[in-house]
C-alpha beads as a LAMMPS data file, in Angstrom:
LAMMPS data file: protein, C-alpha beads

229 atoms
228 bonds

1 atom types
1 bond types

-500.0 500.0 xlo xhi
-500.0 500.0 ylo yhi
-500.0 500.0 zlo zhi

Masses

1 110.0

Atoms # bond

1 1 1 290.988 -22.752 -486.627
2 1 1 288.244 -21.040 -488.749
3 1 1 287.347 -17.500 -488.281
4 1 1 284.195 -18.493 -486.232
5 1 1 286.045 -20.519 -483.843
6 1 1 288.734 -17.576 -484.051
7 1 1 286.289 -14.955 -482.892
8 1 1 284.635 -17.054 -479.918
9 1 1 288.030 -17.476 -478.449
10 1 1 289.054 -13.904 -478.988
11 1 1 286.059 -12.810 -477.384
12 1 1 286.476 -15.137 -474.579
13 1 1 289.747 -13.278 -473.950
14 1 1 288.132 -10.010 -474.152
15 1 1 285.473 -10.925 -471.682
16 1 1 288.452 -11.980 -469.050
17 1 1 290.647 -8.794 -469.883
18 1 1 287.977 -6.243 -470.310
19 1 1 284.530 -7.496 -469.124
20 1 1 281.377 -7.486 -471.484
21 1 1 280.251 -3.797 -471.394
22 1 1 284.059 -2.624 -472.233
23 1 1 284.707 -4.956 -475.164
24 1 1 284.227 -3.496 -478.733
25 1 1 283.885 -5.203 -481.946
26 1 1 287.639 -4.056 -482.906
27 1 1 288.818 -5.494 -479.778
28 1 1 287.721 -8.855 -480.499
29 1 1 288.624 -8.727 -484.176
30 1 1 292.293 -7.610 -482.936
31 1 1 292.146 -10.525 -480.786
32 1 1 291.089 -13.073 -482.899
33 1 1 293.200 -11.730 -485.928
34 1 1 290.420 -11.343 -488.436
35 1 1 288.523 -8.570 -490.059
36 1 1 285.739 -6.873 -488.424
37 1 1 283.379 -7.959 -491.358
38 1 1 283.796 -11.368 -490.287
39 1 1 281.801 -10.714 -487.071
40 1 1 278.487 -9.499 -488.904
41 1 1 279.001 -12.738 -491.449
42 1 1 279.178 -15.253 -488.559
43 1 1 277.162 -13.834 -486.076
44 1 1 275.244 -10.727 -486.889
45 1 1 276.146 -8.655 -484.253
46 1 1 278.792 -8.243 -481.591
47 1 1 276.497 -8.864 -478.835
48 1 1 275.560 -12.158 -480.260
49 1 1 279.285 -12.934 -480.560
50 1 1 279.500 -12.037 -476.835
51 1 1 276.819 -14.017 -475.541
52 1 1 278.047 -17.128 -477.362
53 1 1 281.400 -16.613 -476.267
54 1 1 280.562 -16.160 -472.432
55 1 1 278.180 -19.298 -472.839
56 1 1 281.006 -20.835 -474.212
57 1 1 283.014 -20.392 -471.415
58 1 1 280.593 -21.271 -468.704
59 1 1 280.147 -24.789 -470.429
60 1 1 283.962 -25.347 -470.410
61 1 1 284.118 -24.805 -466.729
62 1 1 281.222 -27.159 -466.081
63 1 1 283.086 -29.678 -468.304
64 1 1 285.928 -29.417 -466.185
65 1 1 284.003 -29.831 -463.114
66 1 1 282.259 -32.813 -464.371
67 1 1 285.961 -34.538 -465.417
68 1 1 287.133 -33.782 -461.978
69 1 1 284.129 -35.486 -460.453
70 1 1 283.812 -38.238 -463.105
71 1 1 283.355 -40.865 -460.019
72 1 1 281.846 -38.643 -457.328
73 1 1 281.060 -40.000 -453.864
74 1 1 277.918 -42.157 -453.570
75 1 1 276.743 -40.561 -450.040
76 1 1 274.822 -37.253 -450.544
77 1 1 276.789 -35.283 -447.990
78 1 1 280.140 -36.510 -449.278
79 1 1 278.966 -35.716 -453.093
80 1 1 278.007 -32.286 -452.004
81 1 1 281.284 -31.808 -450.493
82 1 1 283.326 -32.909 -453.216
83 1 1 281.595 -30.788 -455.749
84 1 1 282.084 -27.834 -453.728
85 1 1 285.334 -28.587 -453.183
86 1 1 286.168 -28.541 -456.857
87 1 1 284.252 -25.445 -457.554
88 1 1 286.036 -23.519 -454.721
89 1 1 289.380 -24.925 -456.239
90 1 1 288.449 -23.633 -459.468
91 1 1 287.663 -20.028 -458.735
92 1 1 291.614 -18.367 -458.909
93 1 1 291.512 -19.536 -462.485
94 1 1 288.005 -18.401 -463.259
95 1 1 287.547 -15.182 -461.281
96 1 1 287.047 -13.503 -464.586
97 1 1 284.554 -15.599 -465.757
98 1 1 282.670 -15.028 -462.533
99 1 1 282.917 -11.107 -462.403
100 1 1 281.486 -10.863 -466.117
101 1 1 278.470 -12.763 -465.544
102 1 1 277.630 -10.499 -462.554
103 1 1 278.417 -7.452 -464.606
104 1 1 275.840 -8.622 -467.264
105 1 1 273.320 -9.396 -464.540
106 1 1 273.502 -5.950 -463.426
107 1 1 273.061 -4.406 -466.944
108 1 1 269.997 -6.825 -467.974
109 1 1 267.757 -3.816 -467.615
110 1 1 269.692 -1.504 -469.481
111 1 1 270.421 -3.954 -472.391
112 1 1 267.248 -5.776 -473.022
113 1 1 268.816 -8.219 -475.419
114 1 1 270.697 -9.812 -472.677
115 1 1 267.362 -10.893 -470.821
116 1 1 266.702 -13.826 -473.356
117 1 1 270.394 -15.119 -473.446
118 1 1 270.467 -15.269 -469.362
119 1 1 267.132 -17.004 -469.136
120 1 1 268.408 -19.739 -471.472
121 1 1 271.621 -19.971 -469.516
122 1 1 269.569 -19.939 -466.245
123 1 1 267.527 -22.687 -467.118
124 1 1 270.547 -25.014 -468.777
125 1 1 272.504 -24.347 -465.428
126 1 1 269.644 -25.398 -463.492
127 1 1 269.413 -28.764 -465.246
128 1 1 273.211 -29.145 -465.072
129 1 1 273.874 -28.234 -461.554
130 1 1 270.797 -30.881 -460.556
131 1 1 273.087 -33.481 -462.343
132 1 1 276.170 -32.329 -461.074
133 1 1 274.903 -32.338 -457.416
134 1 1 272.353 -34.882 -457.097
135 1 1 273.025 -36.962 -460.091
136 1 1 269.320 -35.978 -461.127
137 1 1 268.160 -36.766 -464.813
138 1 1 267.420 -33.268 -466.364
139 1 1 264.080 -34.551 -467.297
140 1 1 263.058 -35.390 -463.585
141 1 1 260.016 -33.304 -462.569
142 1 1 262.344 -32.609 -459.353
143 1 1 265.232 -31.262 -461.380
144 1 1 264.015 -27.672 -461.471
145 1 1 263.955 -26.963 -458.040
146 1 1 266.689 -29.091 -457.026
147 1 1 268.976 -27.272 -459.643
148 1 1 267.422 -23.709 -458.497
149 1 1 268.373 -24.451 -454.952
150 1 1 272.097 -25.193 -455.919
151 1 1 272.038 -22.301 -458.328
152 1 1 270.965 -19.668 -455.619
153 1 1 273.560 -21.353 -453.166
154 1 1 276.300 -20.951 -455.777
155 1 1 275.464 -17.355 -456.876
156 1 1 275.740 -16.139 -453.228
157 1 1 278.899 -18.058 -452.731
158 1 1 280.408 -16.509 -455.632
159 1 1 279.800 -13.203 -454.311
160 1 1 281.308 -13.879 -451.024
161 1 1 284.580 -15.232 -452.690
162 1 1 284.933 -12.487 -455.010
163 1 1 284.429 -9.891 -452.277
164 1 1 286.720 -11.276 -449.340
165 1 1 287.863 -14.834 -450.081
166 1 1 289.750 -14.888 -446.468
167 1 1 286.264 -15.268 -444.565
168 1 1 284.108 -17.198 -447.315
169 1 1 282.976 -20.482 -446.492
170 1 1 284.891 -23.841 -447.335
171 1 1 283.545 -26.733 -448.702
172 1 1 283.143 -28.574 -445.637
173 1 1 281.997 -25.553 -443.767
174 1 1 278.827 -25.455 -446.173
175 1 1 278.480 -29.410 -445.555
176 1 1 278.245 -28.711 -442.134
177 1 1 275.737 -25.526 -442.463
178 1 1 273.463 -27.696 -444.836
179 1 1 273.053 -30.212 -442.245
180 1 1 272.096 -27.691 -439.697
181 1 1 269.559 -26.206 -441.880
182 1 1 268.373 -29.609 -442.592
183 1 1 267.999 -30.300 -438.719
184 1 1 266.160 -27.088 -437.784
185 1 1 263.817 -27.204 -440.804
186 1 1 260.272 -27.976 -440.171
187 1 1 258.874 -31.412 -440.697
188 1 1 256.695 -31.938 -444.056
189 1 1 253.401 -32.557 -442.991
190 1 1 251.379 -35.583 -443.894
191 1 1 249.819 -35.486 -447.254
192 1 1 245.988 -34.747 -447.031
193 1 1 243.582 -37.311 -448.486
194 1 1 242.506 -37.267 -451.856
195 1 1 238.774 -35.863 -452.975
196 1 1 237.815 -39.260 -454.075
197 1 1 239.022 -41.182 -450.587
198 1 1 237.527 -38.269 -448.616
199 1 1 234.064 -38.515 -450.393
200 1 1 234.029 -42.060 -449.809
201 1 1 234.319 -43.088 -445.952
202 1 1 234.602 -46.499 -444.292
203 1 1 231.557 -47.857 -442.732
204 1 1 231.090 -47.005 -439.345
205 1 1 230.024 -49.343 -436.285
206 1 1 226.862 -47.386 -436.413
207 1 1 226.065 -48.271 -440.039
208 1 1 226.789 -51.813 -439.491
209 1 1 224.306 -51.686 -436.533
210 1 1 221.518 -49.928 -438.690
211 1 1 221.966 -52.595 -441.337
212 1 1 221.355 -55.133 -438.750
213 1 1 218.061 -53.544 -437.534
214 1 1 215.588 -54.997 -440.188
215 1 1 216.721 -58.234 -439.162
216 1 1 215.550 -57.862 -435.673
217 1 1 212.271 -56.438 -436.948
218 1 1 211.510 -59.484 -439.456
219 1 1 212.415 -61.827 -436.049
220 1 1 209.737 -59.721 -434.016
221 1 1 207.205 -60.352 -436.864
222 1 1 207.619 -63.882 -437.011
223 1 1 207.280 -64.466 -433.321
224 1 1 203.871 -62.329 -433.549
225 1 1 202.694 -64.458 -436.005
226 1 1 203.403 -67.820 -434.143
227 1 1 201.478 -66.476 -430.974
228 1 1 197.874 -68.218 -430.507
229 1 1 195.098 -65.847 -431.198

Bonds

1 1 1 2
2 1 2 3
3 1 3 4
4 1 4 5
5 1 5 6
6 1 6 7
7 1 7 8
8 1 8 9
9 1 9 10
10 1 10 11
11 1 11 12
12 1 12 13
13 1 13 14
14 1 14 15
15 1 15 16
16 1 16 17
17 1 17 18
18 1 18 19
19 1 19 20
20 1 20 21
21 1 21 22
22 1 22 23
23 1 23 24
24 1 24 25
25 1 25 26
26 1 26 27
27 1 27 28
28 1 28 29
29 1 29 30
30 1 30 31
31 1 31 32
32 1 32 33
33 1 33 34
34 1 34 35
35 1 35 36
36 1 36 37
37 1 37 38
38 1 38 39
39 1 39 40
40 1 40 41
41 1 41 42
42 1 42 43
43 1 43 44
44 1 44 45
45 1 45 46
46 1 46 47
47 1 47 48
48 1 48 49
49 1 49 50
50 1 50 51
51 1 51 52
52 1 52 53
53 1 53 54
54 1 54 55
55 1 55 56
56 1 56 57
57 1 57 58
58 1 58 59
59 1 59 60
60 1 60 61
61 1 61 62
62 1 62 63
63 1 63 64
64 1 64 65
65 1 65 66
66 1 66 67
67 1 67 68
68 1 68 69
69 1 69 70
70 1 70 71
71 1 71 72
72 1 72 73
73 1 73 74
74 1 74 75
75 1 75 76
76 1 76 77
77 1 77 78
78 1 78 79
79 1 79 80
80 1 80 81
81 1 81 82
82 1 82 83
83 1 83 84
84 1 84 85
85 1 85 86
86 1 86 87
87 1 87 88
88 1 88 89
89 1 89 90
90 1 90 91
91 1 91 92
92 1 92 93
93 1 93 94
94 1 94 95
95 1 95 96
96 1 96 97
97 1 97 98
98 1 98 99
99 1 99 100
100 1 100 101
101 1 101 102
102 1 102 103
103 1 103 104
104 1 104 105
105 1 105 106
106 1 106 107
107 1 107 108
108 1 108 109
109 1 109 110
110 1 110 111
111 1 111 112
112 1 112 113
113 1 113 114
114 1 114 115
115 1 115 116
116 1 116 117
117 1 117 118
118 1 118 119
119 1 119 120
120 1 120 121
121 1 121 122
122 1 122 123
123 1 123 124
124 1 124 125
125 1 125 126
126 1 126 127
127 1 127 128
128 1 128 129
129 1 129 130
130 1 130 131
131 1 131 132
132 1 132 133
133 1 133 134
134 1 134 135
135 1 135 136
136 1 136 137
137 1 137 138
138 1 138 139
139 1 139 140
140 1 140 141
141 1 141 142
142 1 142 143
143 1 143 144
144 1 144 145
145 1 145 146
146 1 146 147
147 1 147 148
148 1 148 149
149 1 149 150
150 1 150 151
151 1 151 152
152 1 152 153
153 1 153 154
154 1 154 155
155 1 155 156
156 1 156 157
157 1 157 158
158 1 158 159
159 1 159 160
160 1 160 161
161 1 161 162
162 1 162 163
163 1 163 164
164 1 164 165
165 1 165 166
166 1 166 167
167 1 167 168
168 1 168 169
169 1 169 170
170 1 170 171
171 1 171 172
172 1 172 173
173 1 173 174
174 1 174 175
175 1 175 176
176 1 176 177
177 1 177 178
178 1 178 179
179 1 179 180
180 1 180 181
181 1 181 182
182 1 182 183
183 1 183 184
184 1 184 185
185 1 185 186
186 1 186 187
187 1 187 188
188 1 188 189
189 1 189 190
190 1 190 191
191 1 191 192
192 1 192 193
193 1 193 194
194 1 194 195
195 1 195 196
196 1 196 197
197 1 197 198
198 1 198 199
199 1 199 200
200 1 200 201
201 1 201 202
202 1 202 203
203 1 203 204
204 1 204 205
205 1 205 206
206 1 206 207
207 1 207 208
208 1 208 209
209 1 209 210
210 1 210 211
211 1 211 212
212 1 212 213
213 1 213 214
214 1 214 215
215 1 215 216
216 1 216 217
217 1 217 218
218 1 218 219
219 1 219 220
220 1 220 221
221 1 221 222
222 1 222 223
223 1 223 224
224 1 224 225
225 1 225 226
226 1 226 227
227 1 227 228
228 1 228 229
């Protein structure tokens, strides 16, 4: 393992043990077994190294979930519950990863350099969640909305599990709740006609009768001409 890889692994250990804001460059160098100068050489700053280490840790978690769901159930409800079963099962081992993410979200206004990192991470997370939960291609127009929905649900569930795992919902609870919400949600309205269709109404019965009027006039004219003077 080279110095760069050792620094990322060391930074991940420090994130798990001390969190984002309490980790120093010396902590990472000690954990990685390399010099302080190596951080600047490979990453430019301690913050850039921590960001990359956090991104790598989240990506590894996602890969583990994908591997556990290499053949997800075909039904939408079954797939939803299977994914959540894997997520909830992974929480004890990855608790530090989630506490660190919430920590940096809380610091985003004090540490502006984190914002761009979080924007990129959030966009990538939406794409991956759309694929994981619904099998949607990240390039699909619906990927953003579907991924954002699952992202919001994931963040809320993580808060509940971090604070009080004993009362947090299970995968089966979430699946049942989703069915209830879908059953009580307003039905979508009919799609309004396009402007072109609205501007070109179909002929009415009146217009047909109107078109026949000249024929009746022509017949009356011929009858008048045939009468003797």
